[in-house]
C-alpha positions in Angstrom: -5.4 -3.6 24.1 -6.1 -4.6 27.7 -8.6 -2.2 29.2 -6.5 -1.5 32.3 -3.4 -0.7 30.1 -5.5 1.9 28.3 -6.4 3.4 31.7 -2.7 3.4 32.8 -1.7 5.1 29.5 -4.4 7.7 30.0 -3.1 8.4 33.5 0.5 8.8 32.2 -0.6 11.1 29.4 -2.5 13.3 31.9 0.6 13.6 34.1 2.9 14.4 31.2 0.6 17.0 29.6 -0.8 18.4 32.8 -4.3 18.4 31.3 -7.1 15.9 30.8 -8.1 17.8 27.6 -4.6 17.7 26.2 -4.3 14.0 27.1 -7.5 13.2 25.3 -6.4 15.0 22.2 -3.1 13.2 22.1 -4.8 9.8 22.6 -7.6 10.5 20.2 -10.2 9.9 22.9 -13.0 12.1 24.2 -12.3 14.3 27.3 -15.1 12.5 29.1 -13.6 9.1 28.2 -10.2 10.0 29.7 -11.9 11.5 32.8 -13.9 8.3 33.2 -10.7 6.1 32.9 -9.0 8.2 35.6 -12.1 8.0 37.8 -12.2 4.2 37.3 -8.6 3.8 38.5 -9.2 6.1 41.5 -12.2 4.0 42.5 -10.5 0.7 42.0 -7.4 1.8 43.9 -9.2 3.8 46.6 -6.9 6.9 46.0 -7.0 10.3 44.3 -4.5 10.3 41.5 -4.9 13.8 40.1 -6.0 17.2 41.4 -8.3 18.8 38.8 -8.7 22.5 38.5 -8.7 25.4 36.2 -4.9 25.2 36.0 -5.1 21.6 34.7 -4.4 18.2 36.3 -1.6 17.8 38.8 -0.3 14.6 40.6 -1.4 14.1 44.1 1.1 12.6 46.6 -0.6 9.2 46.2 -0.5 9.6 42.4 3.2 10.4 42.6 3.8 7.2 44.7 2.2 5.0 42.0 3.5 6.8 38.9 6.8 4.8 38.5 5.0 1.5 38.9 2.4 2.4 36.3 5.3 3.4 33.9 6.9 0.0 34.5 3.7 -1.8 33.8 3.2 0.0 30.5 6.8 -0.7 29.5 6.4 -4.4 30.4 3.2 -4.5 28.3 5.1 -3.1 25.3 7.8 -5.8 25.7 5.1 -8.5 26.0 3.5 -7.3 22.8 6.8 -7.6 21.0 7.3 -11.1 22.3 3.8 -12.2 21.2 4.4 -10.8 17.8 7.6 -12.8 17.5 5.9 -16.0 18.6 3.1 -15.5 16.1 5.6 -15.1 13.3 3.9 -11.8 12.4 0.6 -13.5 11.7 -0.8 -10.8 14.0 0.6 -7.6 15.6 0.5 -3.9 15.4 2.6 -0.9 14.4 2.3 2.4 16.2 3.7 5.5 14.6 4.1 9.1 15.5 3.5 11.2 12.4 3.0 14.7 11.1 0.6 15.6 8.4 2.7 15.5 5.3 4.2 12.1 6.1 0.8 10.7 7.0 -0.7 12.0 3.8 1.9 11.2 1.2 4.4 8.6 2.5 2.4 6.1 4.6 -0.5 5.2 2.4 1.7 3.6 -0.3 3.9 1.8 2.3 0.9 0.5 4.3 -0.9 -0.7 1.2 2.1 -2.7 0.1 2.7 -4.1 3.6 -1.0 -5.1 4.0 -0.8 -7.2 0.8 1.9 -9.4 2.5 0.7 -9.1 6.1 -3.1 -8.5 6.0 -3.7 -8.9 9.8 -1.4 -6.2 11.1 -3.1 -3.3 12.8 -1.9 0.3 12.6 -2.1 3.2 15.1 -1.1 6.6 13.8 -0.7 9.4 16.4 -0.5 12.9 14.9 1.5 15.4 16.9 4.1 18.2 16.8 7.8 17.4 16.5 8.4 17.5 20.3 5.5 15.2 21.0 6.6 12.7 18.4 10.1 12.6 19.8 8.8 12.1 23.3 6.4 9.3 22.2 9.3 7.4 20.7 11.5 7.9 23.7 8.8 6.7 26.1 7.8 3.7 24.0 4.3 5.1 23.2 5.0 4.5 19.5 7.4 2.1 17.7 8.4 4.6 15.0 8.3 8.3 14.7 9.0 10.8 11.9 11.0 14.0 12.3 12.3 16.6 9.8 15.6 16.8 11.8 17.7 14.6 14.1 16.2 14.1 17.6 17.6 16.0 20.5 16.8 13.2 23.1 19.5 10.7 23.9 18.9 7.1 23.2 17.1 7.6 19.9 18.4 6.7 16.4 17.6 8.6 13.2 17.6 7.2 9.7 17.2 9.8 7.0 14.6 8.8 4.4 14.5 11.8 2.0 15.1 15.6 1.8 12.2 18.0 1.3 12.5 21.5 -0.1 10.8 24.4 1.6 8.9 26.7 -0.9 7.4 30.1 -0.9 3.6 29.8 -1.1 1.7 32.7 -2.8 -1.8 33.5 -3.9 -2.6 32.9 -7.6 -1.5 35.9 -9.6 0.7 37.4 -6.9 3.5 39.6 -8.3 6.2 37.3 -6.8 4.7 34.3 -8.6 6.1 35.8 -11.8 9.6 35.0 -10.7 11.4 31.7 -11.1 12.5 31.9 -7.5 11.8 34.2 -4.6 14.4 35.9 -2.4 13.8 35.5 1.3 14.0 39.3 1.7 11.1 39.8 -0.7 8.8 37.8 1.7 9.4 40.3 4.5 7.2 42.9 2.7 4.0 40.8 3.0 1.8 39.6 5.9 3.3 36.2 6.8 1.4 33.1 7.9 3.7 30.9 10.1 3.5 27.1 10.3 4.5 26.2 13.9 4.9 22.7 15.2 5.1 23.0 19.0 7.7 25.8 19.0 9.7 24.2 16.2 8.6 26.1 13.1 11.5 25.4 10.6 10.9 28.8 9.0 12.0 31.5 11.5 15.6 30.3 11.2 15.4 31.0 7.4 14.8 34.7 8.1 17.2 34.8 11.0 20.1 33.4 8.9 19.6 36.3 6.5 19.3 38.9 9.3 15.7 39.4 8.5 12.3 39.2 10.3 9.0 38.1 8.8 5.8 40.2 9.4 4.0 37.3 11.1 0.3 38.0 11.2 -1.0 34.4 11.7 0.4 31.4 13.4 -1.0 27.9 13.1 0.0 24.2 13.2 -2.3 23.3 10.3 -0.7 23.1 6.9 -4.0 23.1 5.1 -5.3 26.1 7.0 -2.3 28.0 5.8 -3.0 27.0 2.1 -6.6 28.2 2.5 -5.6 31.5 4.0 -3.0 32.1 1.3 -5.6 31.3 -1.3 -7.9 33.9 0.3 -5.2 36.5 0.1 -4.6 36.8 3.8 -0.8 36.5 3.4 2.0 34.4 2.1 3.9 31.6 3.7 6.7 29.0 3.4 5.7 25.3 3.4 7.4 22.0 2.7 7.1 20.7 -0.9 5.8 17.4 0.4 2.6 18.8 1.9 2.0 20.9 -1.3 1.7 17.9 -3.6 -1.8 17.5 -4.9 -3.0 20.4 -2.7 -6.6 21.4 -3.7 -6.0 25.2 -3.5 -5.5 27.9 -6.0 -2.0 28.9 -4.9 1.5 29.2 -6.4 4.7 27.6 -5.0 8.1 29.0 -5.9 11.6 28.0 -4.9 13.4 30.1 -2.3 16.6 31.9 -3.1 18.8 30.6 -1.5 17.3 27.1 -1.6 16.3 25.6 1.7 15.8 21.9 2.4 14.8 19.8 5.5 15.8 16.2 6.0 13.0 13.8 7.1 13.9 10.6 8.8 12.4 7.7 10.9 13.2 7.7 14.6 13.3 4.7 16.9 14.7 3.8 20.3 18.4 2.9 20.0 19.9 -0.2 21.4 16.6 -2.1 22.1 14.6 -4.5 20.0 11.9 -3.2 17.7 8.5 -4.9 17.5 8.7 -7.5 14.7 5.9 -5.9 12.7 7.6 -2.5 12.8 11.0 -4.1 11.9 9.4 -5.8 8.8 7.6 -2.6 7.9 10.8 -0.5 7.4 11.7 -1.7 3.9 8.1 -1.1 2.7 8.4 2.4 4.2 11.5 3.1 2.2 9.7 2.0 -1.0 6.8 4.2 -0.2 9.1 7.2 0.3 10.9 6.5 -3.0 7.5 6.4 -4.8 6.5 9.8 -3.5 9.9 11.5 -4.0 9.4 11.0 -7.8 6.1 13.0 -7.7 6.6 16.7 -8.4 3.1 18.1 -8.8 3.3 21.0 -6.3 0.7 23.6 -7.4 2.2 26.2 -9.7 5.8 25.2 -9.0 8.2 25.5 -11.9 10.9 22.8 -12.5 11.1 21.3 -9.1 13.1 18.3 -10.4 
């Protein structure tokens, strides 16, 4: 990607997140790298774009004047990339996707492997984020495709469901509740609970709320695998999606909830506008990759998931 475009995107990300550190994390760059890109722009343009301080990074008046133009340039670059892909007949190109961990771990490897066999020169960029971040990346054109476990709230986005995914109770090996075929939600309220939270959208709190209950949340984290490790160590119990539990390397038990709870994962794209040719061609391969994984039912200790 053109070096200046990278700098422009770094500037936009700093503005949106209000922090150079957060922008670096989202872009998978080092903090010093993002700081250097912003400094380069300020030196080249002879203005100060951001006020840096303990409270984060805020737009200056000069930065605010230039912001809309920088956004237009980045959007024009996105359209240019799509046109180049079309002219090349997909001999070259790239696909940018906003993903969360279970999709990146279980769905995409099969889909990308099959797609690469037919289109070996396509590049891939996977940005891992919480659900709100992924939705925003799609809306802003930062990624071509995003994945969400629910329909997007933003206008101008389309949602195509790919598969449903059951939410399961996750217990240490030998836990008394693991002796049951399924676990009532009320039974989970008696134990320390480890909550999986994705940027304020945790999927789990509503399960307790619907039953008029409240979990004893002792730990909160966005990392699925950290939760599995903590459950294995006896620090508490949790609820996790079946998809992330497949082939999990932890000594834990997974049991169905009573009543059963499912989420619906789909691919999100900008509605109405053209999709980059590589991303458009990738969608059928994605569907095949999802179908392959949906048939796999090896969650640790789970009884009769089929």
